[in-house]
C-alpha positions as CSV (number, residue, x, y, z in Angstrom):
1,X,-0.1,-0.1,0.1
2,X,1.2,3.5,-0.7
3,X,2.1,5.9,2.1
4,X,0.1,8.7,0.2
5,X,-2.8,9.0,-2.5
6,X,-1.0,11.8,-4.2
7,X,2.2,13.8,-4.1
8,X,2.7,17.0,-6.0
9,X,6.3,17.6,-6.7
10,X,8.7,20.5,-7.4
11,X,6.1,23.1,-7.5
12,X,6.5,27.0,-6.2
13,X,3.9,26.8,-3.3
14,X,2.2,30.1,-2.8
15,X,1.0,31.3,0.7
16,X,-0.2,34.4,1.9
17,X,3.3,35.1,3.3
18,X,5.9,33.7,0.6
19,X,6.6,31.6,-2.3
20,X,8.6,28.5,-1.5
21,X,9.8,25.4,-3.6
22,X,8.3,22.2,-2.1
23,X,6.5,18.9,-2.2
24,X,2.9,18.2,-0.8
25,X,1.9,14.9,0.2
26,X,-2.0,14.0,0.3
27,X,-3.9,11.2,2.0
28,X,-7.5,10.7,2.7
29,X,-8.2,14.2,1.4
30,X,-5.8,16.0,3.8
31,X,-2.3,17.5,3.0
32,X,0.0,15.3,5.3
33,X,3.3,17.1,4.8
34,X,4.7,20.1,2.9
35,X,8.4,19.4,2.7
36,X,10.5,22.6,1.5
37,X,13.8,21.1,2.6
38,X,14.2,17.7,0.9
39,X,12.2,16.1,-1.8
40,X,9.6,13.5,-0.6
41,X,9.8,9.9,-1.6
42,X,7.5,9.2,-4.3
43,X,5.6,6.4,-2.4
44,X,2.2,7.6,-3.7
45,X,-0.6,6.2,-6.1
46,X,-0.1,9.2,-8.2
47,X,2.6,12.0,-8.5
48,X,2.2,15.1,-10.3
49,X,5.4,17.0,-11.4
50,X,4.9,20.5,-10.9
51,X,8.3,21.9,-12.0
52,X,7.6,25.2,-13.5
53,X,4.2,25.6,-11.9
54,X,2.7,27.6,-9.0
55,X,0.8,25.8,-6.3
56,X,-2.0,27.9,-4.9
57,X,-4.8,27.1,-2.4
58,X,-7.9,26.5,-4.1
59,X,-10.1,29.6,-4.6
60,X,-12.8,29.9,-2.2
61,X,-15.8,31.9,-4.1
62,X,-17.9,33.4,-1.5
63,X,-20.7,34.8,-3.9
64,X,-22.2,32.7,-6.6
65,X,-25.7,32.3,-8.0
66,X,-26.1,28.8,-9.0
67,X,-30.2,28.8,-9.1
68,X,-30.9,25.1,-8.3
69,X,-33.4,24.0,-7.7
70,X,-36.1,25.6,-9.5
71,X,-34.2,28.0,-12.2
72,X,-31.6,25.5,-13.5
73,X,-32.4,26.8,-17.0
74,X,-30.5,29.9,-15.7
75,X,-27.5,27.8,-14.2
76,X,-27.1,24.5,-12.2
77,X,-24.8,23.2,-9.4
78,X,-23.0,20.8,-12.1
79,X,-22.3,23.6,-14.9
80,X,-21.6,26.2,-12.1
81,X,-19.3,23.9,-10.0
82,X,-17.6,22.5,-13.0
83,X,-16.9,26.1,-14.3
84,X,-15.3,26.9,-10.8
85,X,-13.2,23.9,-11.0
86,X,-11.8,25.0,-14.4
87,X,-11.1,28.5,-12.7
88,X,-9.1,27.0,-10.0
89,X,-11.8,27.3,-7.3
90,X,-12.5,24.4,-4.9
91,X,-15.2,25.7,-2.8
92,X,-18.2,28.2,-3.3
93,X,-20.8,29.7,-1.1
94,X,-24.4,29.7,-3.0
95,X,-26.5,32.7,-2.5
96,X,-30.2,32.0,-1.3
97,X,-32.3,33.9,-3.6
98,X,-32.1,32.6,-7.3
99,X,-33.5,28.9,-6.4
100,X,-37.0,28.2,-6.1
101,X,-37.8,27.9,-3.3
102,X,-35.1,30.3,-1.9
103,X,-33.3,29.3,1.0
104,X,-35.2,31.1,3.6
105,X,-35.9,28.2,5.9
106,X,-34.2,24.7,6.7
107,X,-36.4,22.6,4.6
108,X,-35.4,24.8,1.5
109,X,-31.8,24.6,2.8
110,X,-31.9,20.6,2.9
111,X,-33.3,20.5,-0.8
112,X,-30.3,22.6,-1.9
113,X,-27.9,20.5,0.0
114,X,-29.1,17.4,-1.6
115,X,-28.7,18.7,-5.2
116,X,-25.3,19.7,-4.3
117,X,-24.2,16.6,-3.0
118,X,-25.5,14.8,-6.0
119,X,-24.0,17.4,-8.7
120,X,-21.4,19.5,-7.4
121,X,-17.8,18.7,-8.1
122,X,-16.2,21.1,-5.7
123,X,-17.1,21.8,-2.0
124,X,-20.5,23.6,-1.5
125,X,-21.6,25.9,1.3
126,X,-24.8,28.0,1.4
127,X,-25.8,31.3,2.6
128,X,-29.2,31.6,4.3
129,X,-31.8,34.6,3.5
130,X,-33.0,37.5,5.7
131,X,-36.3,38.5,4.3
132,X,-39.5,40.1,5.7
133,X,-41.3,37.3,7.8
134,X,-38.5,34.8,8.4
135,X,-36.6,36.1,11.4
136,X,-37.9,33.2,13.5
137,X,-36.4,30.9,10.9
138,X,-32.8,32.1,11.3
139,X,-31.9,29.8,14.0
140,X,-32.8,26.6,12.3
141,X,-30.8,27.7,9.0
142,X,-27.9,28.4,11.4
143,X,-28.1,24.9,12.9
144,X,-28.7,23.6,9.6
145,X,-25.0,24.9,8.7
146,X,-25.4,28.1,6.6
147,X,-22.1,29.9,6.4
148,X,-24.0,33.0,7.2
149,X,-27.0,35.1,6.1
150,X,-27.8,37.5,3.0
151,X,-30.0,40.6,2.8
152,X,-30.8,42.7,0.2
153,X,-31.4,46.7,1.2
154,X,-32.7,47.2,-2.6
155,X,-35.0,45.0,-4.5
156,X,-33.2,41.9,-5.5
157,X,-35.0,41.2,-8.7
158,X,-36.6,38.0,-7.5
159,X,-40.1,38.0,-6.4
160,X,-40.1,35.4,-3.8
161,X,-36.9,37.2,-2.2
162,X,-38.0,40.4,-0.9
163,X,-35.6,43.0,0.3
164,X,-35.3,43.7,4.0
165,X,-36.9,47.0,5.3
166,X,-35.1,48.8,8.1
167,X,-36.9,47.0,10.7
168,X,-36.5,43.5,9.4
169,X,-32.7,44.4,8.9
170,X,-32.3,45.7,12.4
171,X,-34.4,42.8,14.2
172,X,-32.7,40.4,11.9
173,X,-29.2,41.6,12.7
174,X,-30.0,41.1,16.6
175,X,-31.0,37.7,15.7
176,X,-27.8,36.9,13.6
177,X,-25.7,38.3,16.2
178,X,-27.1,36.2,18.9
179,X,-26.5,33.1,16.7
180,X,-22.6,34.1,16.4
181,X,-23.3,34.2,12.6
182,X,-22.5,37.1,10.0
183,X,-24.8,39.0,7.6
184,X,-23.8,39.7,4.2
185,X,-25.4,42.7,2.6
186,X,-26.1,44.1,-0.7
187,X,-26.1,47.6,-0.2
188,X,-27.7,50.1,-2.5
189,X,-30.5,52.7,-1.4
190,X,-33.8,51.9,-2.5
191,X,-34.9,55.4,-2.4
192,X,-32.1,57.0,-4.4
193,X,-31.9,54.2,-7.2
194,X,-35.8,54.2,-7.8
195,X,-36.1,57.7,-7.7
196,X,-33.4,58.4,-10.3
197,X,-34.5,55.5,-12.4
198,X,-38.0,56.9,-12.5
199,X,-36.6,60.2,-13.5
200,X,-34.3,59.0,-16.2
201,X,-37.1,56.8,-17.9
202,X,-39.7,59.6,-17.6
203,X,-37.4,61.7,-19.6
204,X,-36.8,59.1,-22.3
205,X,-33.0,58.6,-20.8
206,X,-32.4,54.9,-21.0
207,X,-28.7,54.5,-22.3
208,X,-26.1,52.5,-20.6
209,X,-24.7,55.6,-19.0
210,X,-28.2,56.7,-17.9
211,X,-28.7,53.3,-16.2
212,X,-25.3,53.8,-14.4
213,X,-26.1,57.1,-13.4
214,X,-29.3,55.9,-11.8
215,X,-27.5,53.8,-9.4
216,X,-24.6,56.1,-8.2
217,X,-21.9,55.5,-6.0
218,X,-23.8,57.6,-3.2
219,X,-26.4,55.2,-3.3
220,X,-23.9,52.6,-2.3
221,X,-22.5,54.7,0.4
222,X,-25.7,55.7,2.0
223,X,-26.8,52.3,2.3
224,X,-23.4,51.1,3.9
225,X,-23.5,53.9,6.3
226,X,-26.7,52.8,7.6
227,X,-26.2,49.1,8.0
228,X,-22.9,50.0,9.5
229,X,-25.0,52.0,12.2
230,X,-27.1,49.0,12.7
231,X,-24.0,46.8,12.9
232,X,-22.7,48.9,15.8
233,X,-26.2,48.8,17.7
234,X,-26.9,45.3,17.4
235,X,-23.2,43.8,17.7
236,X,-23.8,41.7,14.3
237,X,-20.8,40.8,12.3
238,X,-21.1,42.2,8.7
239,X,-19.8,41.6,5.3
240,X,-20.6,44.2,2.4
241,X,-20.5,42.3,-0.8
242,X,-19.7,43.6,-4.3
243,X,-18.4,47.2,-3.5
244,X,-17.9,48.9,-6.7
245,X,-15.7,51.9,-5.7
246,X,-13.1,52.9,-3.2
247,X,-15.1,55.4,-1.9
248,X,-17.4,52.7,-0.5
249,X,-14.7,50.8,0.8
250,X,-13.1,54.1,2.6
251,X,-16.6,54.1,4.6
252,X,-15.9,50.6,5.6
253,X,-12.4,51.0,6.6
254,X,-13.4,54.1,8.8
255,X,-16.0,51.8,10.4
256,X,-13.1,48.9,10.9
257,X,-11.1,51.5,12.6
258,X,-13.5,52.2,15.4
259,X,-14.0,48.8,16.0
260,X,-16.9,47.4,14.1
261,X,-16.7,44.0,12.9
262,X,-17.2,44.6,9.1
263,X,-15.6,43.2,6.0
264,X,-15.8,44.1,2.5
265,X,-15.8,42.0,-1.0
266,X,-15.5,43.4,-4.4
267,X,-15.5,41.3,-7.7
268,X,-13.4,40.8,-10.6
269,X,-15.9,42.7,-12.9
270,X,-15.5,46.1,-11.1
271,X,-11.6,45.5,-11.6
272,X,-11.6,44.5,-15.2
273,X,-14.8,46.3,-16.8
274,X,-15.8,49.8,-17.2
275,X,-19.0,51.8,-18.3
276,X,-17.5,51.8,-21.9
277,X,-17.7,47.8,-21.8
278,X,-21.3,48.1,-20.8
279,X,-21.9,50.5,-23.6
280,X,-20.2,48.1,-26.2
281,X,-21.2,44.7,-25.0
282,X,-24.8,45.4,-23.8
283,X,-26.7,43.2,-21.3
284,X,-23.7,40.8,-21.0
285,X,-21.9,43.5,-18.8
286,X,-24.8,44.7,-16.8
287,X,-24.7,44.4,-13.2
288,X,-26.0,45.8,-10.1
289,X,-24.2,47.9,-8.5
290,X,-23.2,48.8,-12.1
291,X,-19.7,49.0,-13.7
292,X,-17.9,52.3,-13.2
293,X,-15.5,54.6,-14.9
294,X,-11.9,53.8,-15.4
295,X,-10.7,56.1,-12.6
296,X,-12.9,54.2,-10.2
297,X,-11.1,50.9,-11.4
298,X,-7.8,52.0,-10.8
299,X,-8.8,53.6,-7.6
300,X,-10.4,50.2,-6.6
301,X,-7.1,48.3,-7.7
302,X,-5.1,50.9,-5.3
303,X,-7.4,49.5,-2.6
304,X,-6.8,46.0,-3.3
305,X,-2.9,46.5,-3.2
306,X,-3.1,48.4,-0.1
307,X,-5.0,45.9,1.9
308,X,-8.2,47.8,2.0
309,X,-10.1,45.0,0.4
310,X,-10.9,41.8,2.5
311,X,-12.3,39.2,0.0
312,X,-12.7,38.9,-3.8
313,X,-15.9,36.8,-4.9
314,X,-17.1,36.6,-8.5
315,X,-20.7,37.3,-7.8
316,X,-21.5,35.0,-10.7
317,X,-25.0,35.9,-11.7
318,X,-25.9,34.1,-14.8
319,X,-29.1,34.2,-16.9
320,X,-30.3,32.6,-20.3
321,X,-29.1,34.9,-23.1
322,X,-32.4,36.0,-24.0
323,X,-32.7,37.9,-20.7
324,X,-29.4,39.7,-21.3
325,X,-30.5,41.3,-24.4
326,X,-30.8,45.1,-24.5
327,X,-31.9,47.1,-27.4
328,X,-32.2,50.7,-26.5
329,X,-33.4,50.5,-22.8
330,X,-30.6,49.5,-20.3
331,X,-33.2,49.5,-17.4
332,X,-34.5,46.4,-19.2
333,X,-32.6,43.1,-19.1
334,X,-31.3,40.9,-16.1
335,X,-28.4,42.3,-14.2
336,X,-25.8,40.0,-13.5
337,X,-22.6,38.8,-15.1
338,X,-21.3,35.4,-15.7
339,X,-17.6,35.1,-14.4
340,X,-17.0,32.5,-11.8
341,X,-14.7,30.8,-14.3
342,X,-12.5,33.7,-14.7
343,X,-11.7,35.4,-11.4
344,X,-8.2,33.9,-11.1
345,X,-7.4,35.0,-14.6
346,X,-8.4,38.5,-14.2
347,X,-6.4,38.5,-10.9
348,X,-3.5,37.3,-12.6
349,X,-3.5,39.0,-15.7
350,X,-4.9,42.5,-14.6
351,X,-3.5,42.3,-11.2
352,X,-0.3,40.3,-11.1
353,X,1.1,41.0,-14.4
354,X,-0.3,44.4,-15.2
355,X,-0.2,46.2,-12.1
356,X,2.3,44.3,-9.7
357,X,0.0,42.6,-7.3
358,X,1.9,39.9,-5.4
359,X,0.6,36.2,-5.7
360,X,0.7,36.2,-2.1
361,X,-2.1,38.8,-2.0
362,X,-4.1,36.9,-4.6
363,X,-3.9,34.0,-2.2
364,X,-5.1,36.2,0.6
365,X,-7.9,37.7,-1.1
366,X,-9.3,34.6,-2.7
367,X,-8.3,31.9,0.1
368,X,-6.9,32.8,3.3
369,X,-9.2,35.7,4.2
370,X,-12.6,34.2,3.3
371,X,-11.6,31.0,5.1
372,X,-10.8,32.9,8.1
373,X,-13.9,35.3,8.0
374,X,-16.3,32.6,7.4
375,X,-14.9,29.8,9.8
376,X,-13.6,27.2,7.4
377,X,-10.7,26.2,9.9
378,X,-9.2,23.6,7.5
379,X,-9.4,25.5,4.2
380,X,-7.6,28.1,2.5
381,X,-4.0,27.2,3.3
382,X,-1.6,24.6,2.0
383,X,0.0,23.0,5.2
384,X,-0.3,19.9,7.1
385,X,-3.6,19.2,8.5
386,X,-5.4,21.4,5.8
387,X,-8.0,20.1,3.5
388,X,-6.2,19.2,0.1
389,X,-7.9,21.9,-1.9
390,X,-5.1,23.0,-4.5
391,X,-4.8,24.6,-7.7
392,X,-1.9,24.6,-10.0
393,X,-1.3,27.2,-12.4
394,X,1.2,27.8,-15.4
395,X,2.2,31.5,-15.3
396,X,3.9,31.3,-18.7
397,X,0.9,30.2,-20.8
398,X,-1.4,32.6,-22.3
399,X,-4.8,32.0,-23.9
400,X,-7.7,33.8,-25.6
401,X,-11.0,33.1,-23.6
402,X,-13.5,31.6,-26.1
403,X,-17.2,30.5,-25.7
404,X,-16.5,27.0,-25.9
405,X,-13.8,27.1,-23.1
406,X,-16.6,28.0,-20.7
407,X,-18.4,25.2,-18.7
408,X,-21.4,27.6,-17.9
409,X,-24.7,26.3,-18.9
410,X,-25.1,29.5,-21.1
411,X,-21.5,30.0,-22.8
412,X,-21.5,33.8,-22.7
413,X,-19.5,36.2,-20.7
414,X,-17.8,39.9,-21.1
415,X,-14.5,38.3,-20.9
416,X,-15.0,36.5,-24.1
417,X,-12.2,37.4,-26.7
418,X,-10.0,38.8,-24.0
419,X,-6.2,37.3,-23.6
420,X,-5.0,36.1,-20.1
421,X,-1.8,35.3,-18.8
422,X,-1.7,32.3,-16.5
423,X,-3.4,29.2,-17.2
424,X,-4.8,26.8,-14.4
425,X,-3.8,23.1,-15.4
426,X,-5.0,21.3,-12.6
427,X,-7.6,21.6,-9.5
428,X,-7.6,19.3,-6.9
429,X,-10.6,19.2,-4.3
430,X,-10.3,17.1,-1.1
431,X,-7.3,15.3,-3.0
432,X,-9.1,14.4,-5.7
433,X,-8.0,15.8,-9.2
434,X,-11.3,17.1,-10.8
435,X,-9.9,19.2,-13.6
436,X,-6.6,18.7,-15.7
437,X,-6.0,18.9,-19.4
438,X,-8.8,21.6,-20.0
439,X,-11.6,18.7,-18.8
440,X,-13.5,18.1,-15.5
441,X,-12.7,14.7,-14.5
442,X,-15.5,14.3,-11.9
443,X,-18.4,11.8,-13.4
444,X,-21.3,14.2,-12.1
């Protein structure tokens, strides 16, 4: 019998602190040894020679919308998880709103878990929803294992997942705090966005830029300031999702400095796309909050490099192609970007190679920090005793992303046609190779 199931030899292992040459030994889904001083004996069922490759902890995507059950025509757990594996992600947190029924009580959570057990090729965790009328259900969701709770401060676009009014938000945060859990918030002001949108459309102003101007950065700032005040009053841990501007991040930084337990996440599309892309690509590039101007993109990169951003999640929010078609009214069409497969490619190409972002910082943002923030004590790090969730990347390889490369149910994305530097060669989940040679190996 072999001593190990798998050994990864001769790779450059990336941690949040350093890059080291080493061999990794894996047994029963766990990392048993990371040897940086001498090579490990190749006493394993399989040996992967990672010479010339960088070995990263698998990405933890804290923000995806996989829509199953009930809306699998948008995206499913099988296709969505395969996309993540192809992009080097080994764990995802699925949002509660897009499935039918939504995850707002434990029976619905159990349905979602069963689907994932059958279909997902990577590790699955789930957010529970905070909506008007379900505060009494939060405890059972917490005991059922949700990673935390999600609330919208503005309409979600899903009829059976209503946004939380201020009273629901405050009372819900008291309950979340009592459970020792965390609340993730989509923070845009309903009043600001709805009034500006109504005014724009009444005047016949429906261009891409009109849509963006109807959801201004101040709308995010107002909502973030409000929910932070509720966090201070209730003691609730808070996570602000998809901040589109450094100006939003600055508000959160100020709260952190005065002791509020709040973190912030941004998304690859706010680091790689601008309003110009929305104008050129149409609905494929529509999201909420919307894309911003080039100056905001550069400021957000500065925030990333400066350690002001805690987590980067894809906010993969797919829909069928016919729901993304926009002719002349950008207030119509589903707002959500398909991007889960491209997170690491964007961070490497736009961050590491173009702007000098270190590989260590990428690992911190995509693996170490989400694991710490959301209590995944055995993930996010390549070290003995941790889960063998690992991604191998060839930084010397470049490729142009094509539709047929995507594993999504609907093979469209605003990143199609772009050239990326750094290619995922292998993704390992709990010690099992699930992606290699551009193919997903898992039989699901």
